[in-house]
VEXNU-736623 format. One line per 8 residues: for each residue x, y, z of N, C-alpha, C, O. Coordinates in steps of 0.02 Angstrom, whole numbers, plus 50000, padded with zeros to 5 digits. Example, Ala and Ser with C-alpha at 12.3 -4.5 7.8 and 13.67 -1.06 7.14 Angstrom:
BEGIN
50660 49716 50390 50615 49775 50390 50660 49835 50390 50712 49834 50423; 50642 49888 50354 50684 49947 50357 50645 50002 50394 50670 50057 50402
//
This chain:
BEGIN
50996 49472 50559 50942 49483 50518 50941 49560 50535 50955 49602 50578; 50906 49546 50456 50930 49638 50447 50855 49666 50484 50846 49726 50474; 50824 49646 50507 50764 49660 50566 50782 49762 50600 50810 49768 50655; 50768 49807 50572 50768 49877 50630 50727 49884 50687 50705 49933 50717; 50723 49835 50693 50634 49840 50789 50658 49744 50815 50704 49714 50786; 50636 49728 50843 50627 49645 50857 50519 49669 50850 50473 49710 50859; 50533 49626 50836 50466 49588 50856 50412 49596 50895 50433 49631 50941; 50362 49586 50903 50324 49552 50994 50273 49546 50966 50241 49597 50953
50244 49476 50943 50196 49438 50885 50169 49415 50962 50153 49356 50957; 50155 49445 51052 50122 49415 51075 50090 49495 51056 50121 49537 51089; 50084 49498 51051 50046 49613 51066 49993 49597 50972 50015 49615 50917; 49925 49561 50984 49881 49513 50958 49819 49594 50928 49763 49597 50953; 49838 49640 50886 49775 49714 50858 49717 49673 50831 49732 49613 50824; 49642 49694 50811 49612 49685 50816 49611 49704 50728 49616 49766 50731; 49609 49692 50675 49599 49691 50627 49545 49688 50583 49526 49631 50573; 49506 49743 50546 49472 49718 50517 49475 49724 50461 49529 49750 50447
49454 49718 50433 49443 49688 50307 49406 49726 50270 49345 49718 50278; 49424 49771 50228 49355 49780 50177 49371 49781 50114 49422 49810 50095; 49320 49743 50061 49368 49717 50001 49321 49787 49960 49266 49814 49965; 49390 49791 49914 49337 49819 49855 49365 49777 49797 49420 49757 49779; 49283 49773 49770 49295 49706 49729 49322 49743 49622 49349 49716 49574; 49298 49802 49634 49333 49810 49566 49410 49827 49567 49434 49820 49511; 49437 49840 49594 49502 49848 49608 49511 49795 49636 49518 49762 49584; 49516 49764 49669 49544 49697 49702 49571 49716 49727 49629 49715 49707
49558 49752 49791 49601 49800 49866 49589 49789 49920 49529 49776 49915; 49604 49784 49990 49601 49760 50008 49620 49847 50081 49659 49895 50083; 49575 49824 50116 49584 49913 50151 49573 49868 50217 49553 49811 50225; 49599 49932 50273 49603 49866 50345 49617 49951 50379 49657 49997 50368; 49538 49935 50442 49569 49932 50488 49611 49922 50515 49642 49875 50490; 49657 49961 50602 49688 49905 50644 49680 49953 50697 49685 50014 50685; 49661 49915 50790 49633 49942 50844 49680 49922 50857 49715 49889 50819; 49699 49944 50936 49717 49940 50990 49703 49892 51023 49645 49890 51042
49736 49853 51036 49716 49806 51109 49697 49797 51146 49727 49784 51198; 49585 49801 51132 49582 49840 51205 49620 49901 51223 49669 49912 51259; 49572 49945 51177 49550 50022 51163 49529 50012 51118 49512 49964 51083; 49534 50117 51119 49485 50133 51058 49521 50164 51001 49481 50205 50978; 49585 50167 50960 49621 50193 50935 49613 50168 50861 49572 50129 50837; 49658 50198 50836 49628 50126 50769 49690 50185 50714 49712 50236 50739; 49702 50171 50666 49756 50172 50584 49693 50134 50557 49658 50094 50589; 49685 50160 50477 49688 50164 50415 49715 50142 50343 49717 50184 50298
49736 50082 50335 49773 50061 50297 49759 50042 50224 49726 49990 50219; 49780 50080 50153 49776 50069 50074 49683 50078 50091 49641 50033 50093; 49671 50171 50105 49583 50156 50065 49588 50174 50000 49629 50209 49971; 49522 50135 49975 49508 50160 49910 49468 50198 49902 49418 50198 49938; 49477 50243 49851 49395 50335 49834 49381 50278 49758 49431 50254 49730; 49326 50265 49738 49292 50246 49703 49308 50278 49651 49312 50338 49660; 49321 50257 49590 49306 50305 49509 49308 50262 49452 49340 50210 49442; 49271 50290 49421 49246 50256 49358 49278 50280 49288 49240 50312 49251
49342 50268 49266 49358 50295 49216 49333 50316 49168 49349 50371 49146; 49274 50269 49132 49231 50287 49061 49234 50384 49073 49271 50429 49051; 49156 50382 49134 49144 50442 49155 49176 50499 49170 49160 50559 49163; 49236 50464 49196 49276 50486 49281 49256 50543 49328 49268 50603 49329; 49214 50494 49374 49189 50515 49413 49215 50475 49462 49257 50435 49442; 49199 50476 49531 49218 50481 49601 49148 50453 49647 49102 50413 49636; 49158 50475 49677 49106 50395 49745 49158 50368 49810 49205 50329 49807; 49126 50409 49875 49153 50361 49922 49118 50295 49924 49129 50280 49865
49104 50274 49935 49030 50221 49957 49097 50171 49990 49105 50154 50049; 49125 50160 49952 49199 50131 50007 49251 50165 50078 49269 50130 50126; 49259 50196 50076 49298 50247 50115 49203 50259 50137 49194 50199 50146; 49167 50276 50144 49131 50265 50205 49106 50237 50210 49060 50271 50232; 49083 50175 50209 49130 50094 50247 49159 50113 50318 49139 50121 50376; 49228 50115 50277 49268 50122 50332 49235 50157 50422 49226 50132 50477; 49229 50220 50391 49184 50288 50403 49158 50270 50455 49166 50277 50515; 49106 50230 50402 49048 50203 50458 49073 50158 50532 49053 50154 50590
49131 50128 50491 49142 50050 50554 49186 50114 50614 49179 50089 50670; 49201 50138 50617 49273 50192 50627 49206 50215 50689 49207 50205 50749; 49166 50241 50656 49105 50288 50694 49063 50275 50731 49043 50313 50775; 49037 50198 50716 49007 50123 50743 48996 50119 50811 48951 50116 50853; 49093 50120 50799 49093 50068 50866 49198 50117 50891 49255 50102 50906; 49141 50193 50874 49163 50195 50947 49247 50194 50930 49281 50219 50975; 49281 50171 50879 49350 50211 50882 49380 50297 50846 49353 50336 50808; 49464 50296 50890 49455 50365 50867 49517 50342 50821 49560 50298 50827
49503 50388 50775 49598 50386 50725 49622 50401 50733 49610 50447 50772; 49685 50394 50715 49736 50429 50716 49793 50437 50665 49824 50486 50644; 49797 50371 50653 49863 50365 50583 49803 50337 50520 49755 50299 50529; 49838 50386 50423 49844 50337 50388 49891 50312 50342 49933 50337 50305; 49875 50264 50352 49930 50224 50304 49954 50206 50246 49926 50153 50235; 49984 50217 50209 49997 50214 50134 50048 50163 50105 50091 50196 50076; 50058 50112 50101 50110 50046 50118 50163 50081 50053 50221 50059 50051; 50139 50140 49996 50158 50146 49929 50122 50172 49863 50071 50139 49849
50138 50226 49819 50071 50271 49789 50065 50193 49753 50111 50155 49740; 50010 50186 49745 49954 50143 49702 49930 50155 49649 49891 50200 49634; 49969 50089 49599 49959 50116 49526 49880 50098 49486 49864 50107 49428; 49830 50063 49554 49775 50014 49538 49729 50031 49545 49679 50011 49515; 49734 50096 49609 49669 50108 49640 49696 50200 49663 49752 50217 49682; 49633 50245 49652 49636 50290 49676 49646 50313 49776 49599 50298 49812; 49692 50337 49799 49679 50296 49870 49645 50377 49893 49650 50431 49864; 49598 50351 49979 49518 50380 50006 49573 50422 50070 49538 50457 50107
49604 50422 50078 49662 50453 50134 49589 50535 50151 49549 50545 50197; 49606 50572 50091 49595 50633 50093 49534 50619 50137 49520 50618 50197; 49494 50606 50058 49433 50623 50121 49419 50578 50189 49360 50587 50206; 49455 50532 50233 49434 50491 50263 49476 50536 50306 49479 50498 50355; 49507 50580 50322 49555 50612 50359 49503 50665 50374 49486 50684 50430; 49471 50692 50297 49442 50794 50325 49358 50744 50339 49305 50769 50322; 49362 50679 50370 49275 50665 50419 49338 50644 50482 49329 50701 50501; 49355 50635 50497 49380 50586 50545 49455 50589 50549 49499 50546 50545
49456 50658 50559 49550 50650 50585 49626 50630 50577 49620 50608 50520; 49647 50628 50582 49759 50593 50599 49758 50582 50515 49730 50592 50461; 49814 50549 50553 49864 50564 50514 49883 50551 50444 49826 50557 50422; 49917 50538 50394 49933 50517 50340 50003 50521 50336 50039 50571 50339; 50017 50464 50331 50074 50448 50326 50112 50392 50265 50079 50342 50252; 50187 50403 50225 50200 50377 50176 50260 50357 50224 50274 50367 50283; 50299 50313 50152 50384 50290 50149 50415 50349 50128 50397 50365 50072; 50467 50398 50163 50495 50455 50129 50562 50436 50059 50613 50468 50045
50533 50369 50025 50548 50366 49954 50500 50405 49905 50504 50429 49849; 50462 50402 49944 50410 50449 49890 50424 50504 49884 50374 50538 49878; 50492 50547 49882 50520 50619 49868 50526 50572 49792 50501 50594 49741; 50560 50509 49795 50580 50521 49731 50529 50494 49678 50514 50520 49623; 50511 50452 49698 50411 50436 49658 50360 50509 49616 50332 50517 49561; 50368 50537 49659 50358 50621 49625 50387 50662 49618 50363 50716 49602; 50475 50650 49631 50504 50659 49574 50510 50637 49486 50550 50665 49449; 50482 50606 49473 50470 50526 49420 50415 50555 49387 50406 50564 49327
50376 50567 49442 50295 50575 49409 50286 50633 49404 50236 50653 49373; 50331 50678 49431 50289 50737 49431 50332 50771 49308 50311 50803 49260; 50376 50743 49323 50393 50761 49266 50376 50697 49221 50393 50710 49163; 50355 50647 49225 50282 50595 49169 50245 50666 49179 50281 50712 49162; 50167 50691 49208 50154 50730 49197 50133 50795 49167 50086 50824 49139; 50197 50802 49190 50219 50901 49150 50219 50948 49228 50230 51009 49232; 50205 50904 49280 50158 50969 49341 50236 51022 49326 50292 51028 49302; 50160 51060 49379 50257 51113 49365 50244 51150 49425 50204 51127 49466
50280 51216 49438 50323 51212 49518 50260 51197 49542 50266 51136 49536; 50194 51205 49570 50127 51208 49578 50153 51149 49641 50154 51168 49700; 50176 51066 49618 50172 51015 49641 50243 51023 49651 50288 51043 49614; 50241 51002 49711 50309 51030 49806 50326 50934 49799 50299 50879 49809; 50372 50956 49780 50379 50854 49742 50443 50844 49821 50500 50822 49817; 50399 50872 49899 50457 50837 49964 50405 50833 49976 50377 50884 49995; 50378 50789 49972 50327 50741 50005 50291 50785 50053 50266 50756 50101; 50284 50847 50051 50247 50891 50102 50165 50865 50095 50135 50867 50148
50141 50849 50057 50073 50843 50035 50052 50802 50129 49998 50808 50158; 50125 50756 50161 50083 50701 50169 50126 50729 50240 50175 50766 50235; 50091 50698 50326 50109 50709 50363 50130 50707 50367 50163 50758 50359; 50172 50636 50392 50238 50585 50405 50250 50571 50373 50207 50549 50335; 50306 50568 50358 50347 50532 50312 50439 50496 50353 50494 50522 50361; 50415 50432 50368 50418 50384 50385 50497 50323 50309 50501 50299 50253; 50538 50335 50379 50608 50288 50363 50606 50221 50422 50580 50212 50476; 50642 50189 50384 50686 50125 50393 50650 50130 50497 50673 50177 50530
50615 50099 50521 50625 50069 50579 50591 50136 50644 50592 50144 50705; 50566 50168 50589 50553 50220 50618 50463 50171 50676 50443 50113 50675; 50437 50238 50718 50384 50175 50744 50322 50253 50766 50345 50309 50781; 50274 50243 50764 50218 50307 50761 50175 50244 50824 50181 50183 50821; 50148 50270 50858 50104 50247 50909 50017 50258 50900 49990 50313 50893; 49988 50201 50903 49887 50189 50857 49890 50161 50930 49878 50103 50946; 49909 50217 50972 49866 50202 51037 49926 50192 51085 49968 50233 51101; 49918 50117 51107 49954 50103 51154 50016 50060 51092 50077 50054 51095
49964 50036 51037 49988 49972 50998 50057 50020 50936 50038 50070 50905; 50136 49990 50927 50172 50063 50921 50162 49980 50864 50147 49922 50876; 50175 50012 50816 50193 50033 50751 50249 50041 50714 50276 50095 50724; 50290 49988 50653 50356 50004 50626 50332 49984 50558 50299 49943 50526; 50390 50071 50554 50386 50056 50477 50477 49996 50445 50532 49981 50467; 50448 49988 50403 50513 49926 50348 50486 49964 50289 50427 49974 50274; 50542 49984 50258 50554 49977 50209 50550 49932 50143 50596 49905 50113; 50506 49933 50133 50554 49839 50079 50513 49879 49991 50457 49871 49967
50540 49897 49981 50560 49932 49907 50565 49864 49843 50588 49810 49858; 50547 49875 49797 50554 49823 49732 50498 49870 49721 50509 49930 49728; 50455 49855 49708 50405 49839 49711 50394 49935 49662 50381 49948 49603; 50412 49990 49732 50402 50050 49699 50476 50050 49755 50505 50010 49792; 50484 50120 49735 50534 50167 49794 50522 50136 49864 50545 50085 49889; 50479 50185 49889 50451 50211 49914 50404 50132 49958 50385 50143 50015; 50393 50077 49936 50358 50066 49995 50380 50026 50035 50433 49996 50027; 50336 50017 50096 50333 50039 50172 50272 49937 50207 50211 49926 50204
50304 49911 50222 50270 49871 50283 50293 49883 50342 50349 49900 50361; 50210 49863 50391 50170 49918 50421 50180 49846 50498 50136 49803 50507; 50215 49848 50522 50196 49820 50580 50202 49810 50650 50251 49806 50688; 50105 49806 50660 50097 49800 50708 50089 49736 50757 50059 49686 50739; 50113 49740 50808 50133 49659 50851 50121 49599 50816 50170 49589 50781; 50076 49554 50809 50089 49493 50758 50056 49537 50689 50053 49491 50648; 50036 49582 50663 50018 49589 50582 50057 49628 50565 50083 49678 50589; 50060 49603 50525 50104 49656 50463 50061 49666 50390 50027 49624 50361
50072 49723 50374 50047 49745 50310 50065 49739 50266 50076 49799 50276; 50086 49726 50209 50119 49692 50170 50127 49756 50093 50169 49745 50050; 50091 49805 50090 50057 49805 50033 50075 49782 49984 50055 49725 49986; 50117 49794 49914 50125 49760 49873 50214 49711 49859 50259 49735 49825; 50217 49669 49881 50250 49668 49919 50244 49564 49891 50254 49536 49838; 50228 49546 49942 50188 49470 49925 50080 49496 49917 50044 49544 49931; 50073 49424 49887 50020 49390 49874 49989 49350 49911 50012 49341 49967; 49935 49317 49894 49953 49242 49947 49982 49207 49908 49997 49219 49850
49992 49160 49941 50041 49102 49907 50030 49087 49846 50065 49094 49795; 49973 49065 49855 49966 49023 49796 49960 49088 49743 49938 49074 49687; 49980 49170 49757 49971 49221 49709 50055 49253 49686 50066 49290 49638; 50113 49222 49742 50139 49236 49716 50170 49312 49776 50171 49325 49836; 50197 49354 49690 50240 49418 49710 50181 49456 49676 50129 49443 49645; 50235 49540 49710 50203 49573 49656 50257 49585 49608 50311 49557 49615; 50240 49640 49541 50280 49650 49467 50313 49727 49507 50291 49774 49539; 50364 49706 49485 50459 49749 49502 50436 49788 49436 50406 49825 49475
50423 49811 49380 50455 49846 49342 50421 49916 49296 50426 49931 49236; 50377 49955 49366 50378 50031 49340 50433 50063 49364 50485 50046 49392; 50395 50143 49336 50489 50147 49354 50513 50156 49406 50460 50168 49435; 50554 50162 49448 50610 50122 49533 50608 50083 49553 50630 50070 49609; 50562 50018 49485 50556 49974 49522 50616 49905 49535 50667 49940 49535; 50633 49856 49542 50668 49825 49550 50669 49745 49560 50673 49728 49620; 50665 49687 49510 50661 49640 49533 50707 49599 49606 50686 49567 49654; 50765 49616 49589 50843 49577 49625 50801 49626 49703 50792 49594 49754
50776 49718 49699 50788 49734 49798 50718 49707 49796 50711 49704 49857; 50663 49686 49773 50608 49662 49815 50623 49598 49811 50567 49573 49812; 50668 49546 49808 50682 49488 49840 50700 49495 49895 50675 49472 49946; 50755 49532 49889 50762 49553 49952 50744 49587 49982 50794 49614 50006; 50688 49618 50008 50636 49666 50010 50574 49609 50086 50553 49607 50144; 50576 49573 50009 50528 49533 50059 50563 49478 50098 50526 49456 50143; 50625 49447 50095 50663 49412 50151 50636 49448 50173 50578 49428 50177; 50647 49540 50208 50673 49572 50256 50586 49545 50303 50581 49534 50363
50537 49543 50256 50485 49534 50283 50462 49454 50322 50415 49443 50360; 50527 49397 50291 50480 49328 50295 50542 49315 50358 50535 49258 50381; 50608 49360 50397 50611 49376 50430 50566 49390 50541 50565 49395 50603; 50542 49388 50480 50487 49426 50559 50430 49364 50552 50394 49344 50506; 50445 49337 50649 50438 49246 50670 50354 49197 50622 50301 49207 50592; 50400 49145 50645 50331 49118 50572 50268 49121 50581 50235 49124 50530; 50231 49121 50647 50168 49164 50664 50126 49208 50659 50067 49201 50677; 50164 49290 50618 50151 49319 50622 50117 49327 50569 50127 49298 50516
50051 49388 50585 50012 49378 50506 50024 49424 50481 50046 49474 50510; 50003 49416 50388 50043 49430 50334 49979 49448 50293 49947 49406 50261; 49962 49532 50297 49883 49536 50249 49937 49554 50215 49998 49553 50217; 49883 49576 50174 49874 49585 50096 49842 49627 50035 49787 49612 50013; 49870 49666 50016 49835 49730 49970 49790 49686 49925 49729 49679 49930; 49831 49658 49882 49757 49617 49828 49747 49534 49833 49781 49500 49872; 49715 49517 49806 49719 49495 49813 49655 49467 49736 49601 49493 49724; 49696 49401 49695 49641 49412 49618 49628 49344 49617 49629 49322 49559
49614 49291 49673 49587 49250 49677 49593 49199 49614 49552 49183 49571; 49665 49181 49629 49682 49126 49559 49659 49079 49550 49670 49049 49603; 49633 49048 49521 49609 48979 49509 49534 48962 49531 49505 48908 49539; 49510 49038 49540 49422 49032 49527 49429 49003 49629 49381 48972 49653; 49482 49017 49667 49455 48999 49744 49414 49070 49769 49389 49111 49730; 49416 49076 49842 49366 49110 49856 49403 49189 49886 49462 49171 49892; 49402 49251 49904 49466 49297 49895 49486 49326 49987 49467 49365 50031; 49511 49299 49979 49596 49295 50023 49616 49378 50063 49605 49437 50047
49648 49347 50118 49718 49422 50104 49742 49393 50161 49782 49435 50181; 49743 49349 50197 49780 49324 50266 49796 49291 50281 49752 49261 50311; 49876 49248 50287 49935 49216 50296 49984 49239 50335 49994 49296 50355; 50017 49180 50345 50068 49185 50396 50147 49200 50352 50158 49189 50293; 50180 49221 50389 50247 49195 50382 50239 49093 50359 50215 49067 50309; 50255 49077 50391 50281 49004 50354 50244 49003 50345 50224 48951 50372; 50180 49036 50305 50141 48982 50244 50174 49024 50205 50213 48986 50176; 50183 49070 50187 50239 49132 50129 50296 49057 50125 50297 48999 50105
50331 49103 50155 50385 49017 50150 50378 48971 50158 50418 48962 50203; 50347 48907 50146 50320 48857 50140 50302 48858 50069 50321 48823 50022; 50263 48904 50073 50198 48896 49979 50203 48915 49956 50179 48897 49903; 50248 48993 49957 50237 49066 49872 50279 49021 49851 50325 48988 49876; 50240 49028 49775 50260 49016 49705 50314 49033 49671 50348 49018 49622; 50311 49075 49720 50348 49148 49663 50423 49152 49702 50475 49168 49674; 50417 49135 49768 50473 49132 49872 50487 49122 49902 50508 49166 49939; 50491 49047 49921 50452 49002 49946 50554 49017 49962 50602 49043 49933
50537 48974 50038 50624 48941 50065 50652 48902 49979 50614 48871 49942; 50701 48912 49972 50734 48889 49926 50744 48906 49884 50773 48863 49851; 50734 48978 49840 50732 48995 49786 50764 49065 49785 50751 49120 49810; 50828 49028 49731 50882 49102 49736 50858 49157 49732 50798 49154 49748; 50885 49235 49710 50888 49282 49702 50913 49276 49600 50901 49322 49561; 50932 49241 49588 50941 49245 49503 50876 49210 49497 50831 49225 49457; 50874 49173 49531 50799 49113 49523 50745 49171 49483 50740 49188 49424; 50703 49194 49558 50673 49230 49549 50683 49296 49514 50627 49308 49494
50724 49348 49494 50727 49406 49465 50719 49364 49404 50698 49410 49368; 50720 49315 49365 50728 49287 49283 50660 49261 49281 50634 49255 49225; 50625 49243 49337 50553 49204 49331 50513 49279 49339 50455 49279 49316; 50541 49358 49376 50486 49424 49408 50496 49436 49326 50452 49421 49285; 50559 49464 49310 50570 49535 49242 50549 49471 49204 50534 49499 49151; 50534 49386 49190 50499 49369 49104 50409 49390 49134 50365 49412 49097; 50403 49379 49185 50314 49386 49220 50315 49462 49201 50277 49480 49157; 50346 49496 49223 50349 49579 49204 50314 49569 49145 50252 49569 49150
50340 49559 49083 50353 49596 49042 50293 49550 48999 50277 49574 48945; 50265 49499 49015 50227 49508 48977 50149 49539 49017 50097 49512 48999; 50147 49564 49041 50110 49623 49100 50064 49692 49066 50073 49750 49046; 50044 49675 49069 50002 49763 49036 49991 49833 49077 50008 49825 49135; 49974 49878 49067 49992 49908 49139 49890 49922 49181 49832 49919 49161; 49926 49936 49239 49840 49926 49237 49814 49967 49227 49840 50011 49193; 49747 49974 49252 49681 49988 49220 49656 50045 49245 49598 50062 49232; 49695 50079 49281 49710 50128 49320 49779 50157 49331 49780 50181 49388
49822 50162 49309 49862 50179 49335 49872 50255 49318 49928 50272 49337; 49832 50314 49285 49875 50340 49244 49809 50433 49321 49808 50490 49343; 49779 50370 49316 49743 50440 49381 49751 50414 49420 49760 50450 49469; 49756 50321 49438 49787 50325 49501 49847 50382 49548 49835 50423 49593; 49913 50364 49516 49980 50430 49496 49955 50466 49513 49942 50480 49572; 49939 50495 49459 49925 50565 49507 49868 50603 49554 49857 50664 49555; 49836 50558 49589 49792 50552 49661 49831 50579 49694 49830 50634 49721; 49894 50511 49692 49926 50454 49745 49967 50493 49790 49980 50492 49850
49993 50549 49704 50079 50575 49763 50026 50616 49761 50058 50668 49750; 49957 50637 49763 49956 50704 49807 49930 50668 49899 49891 50691 49941; 49972 50611 49899 49889 50582 49974 49842 50602 49961 49813 50627 50009; 49809 50604 49902 49722 50584 49906 49721 50640 49851 49701 50620 49796; 49730 50676 49853 49766 50747 49828 49733 50758 49761 49764 50719 49724; 49672 50800 49713 49650 50785 49632 49712 50835 49649 49734 50856 49702; 49732 50846 49586 49778 50906 49556 49734 50979 49584 49677 50964 49601; 49749 51049 49591 49739 51119 49589 49690 51104 49520 49709 51086 49464
49600 51121 49552 49557 51177 49505 49592 51206 49449 49652 51221 49453; 49549 51215 49383 49575 51278 49373 49525 51340 49396 49498 51341 49452; 49519 51379 49357 49509 51448 49326 49424 51441 49379 49401 51457 49434; 49403 51405 49309 49320 51385 49318 49311 51319 49404 49258 51307 49432; 49345 51304 49414 49343 51256 49474 49350 51191 49415 49378 51147 49447; 49346 51183 49393 49369 51098 49351 49421 51091 49368 49461 51137 49362; 49441 51025 49399 49497 50987 49387 49495 50932 49353 49456 50885 49360; 49558 50942 49297 49553 50882 49248 49646 50851 49276 49695 50876 49305
49632 50802 49254 49654 50692 49258 49718 50717 49181 49692 50726 49126; 49769 50724 49185 49823 50695 49116 49817 50650 49092 49818 50598 49126; 49808 50648 49018 49844 50563 48980 49881 50554 48951 49885 50509 48910; 49929 50604 48967 50028 50558 48946 50026 50495 48887 50008 50436 48882; 50035 50512 48873 50030 50488 48762 50117 50442 48774 50165 50476 48790; 50124 50368 48763 50192 50365 48758 50240 50358 48809 50297 50380 48799; 50225 50333 48858 50291 50361 48922 50250 50311 48965 50212 50333 49008; 50257 50239 48953 50238 50221 49028 50225 50159 48981 50203 50106 49005
//
């Protein structure tokens, strides 16, 4: 076993899902069993690339749920630096408190994309924009609920799966069984590494609930975001039991070569590598996002 902790599937936290239709992203509120402490995972900031305008409707729905339920927000987890939506972690933190956490390899991502976007010395590349940098096997408390960090790189270097009791939040590693797996062709991604990371997730107990970060409803089915380790091992179209690493890598690299860049990758990366903050304003208080040409 390569897991750095012993899972406890007898602990069953409440999980509340929020689906963002524009980006096909699922955010979550995770509540400790029998208590009021909670965490938020992968919250979305609404962004219109045509106008450059933001709104907080989706994030405010999460805030309203936490407030209505009388919950206390302790943590906001980013499973990785997302390339398909902007993070609302800072907005939610400004309203409810809590600490923002991400994998320690965020520093690698910041170094790469700090260069891509021509950031100057004002942009720290040490992860200091976040409140906690997680290493493989680290634990944090959501009240009485222990959450474990499982480093699962391959999609990006900083990907972390968050395991809390019988629930695991896999970010962009796995999709629902009929959706397969995430791409591995972004800077710092690696298909072989993704294969090994997914198999770490699949070492969790069979009944572990797996919560997806995205679902694109293949074949026109209804949107879904929850499955189990057993279902993924039996039915995942890319990486079910019996698929070896070489076969997976050939498939994943060929598939990635056919994919275009995510629609919001350029604004998303600039905000998300800052923990949900926008770049600093100019002398007149105006905020700008950059559009690098021919670099991705």
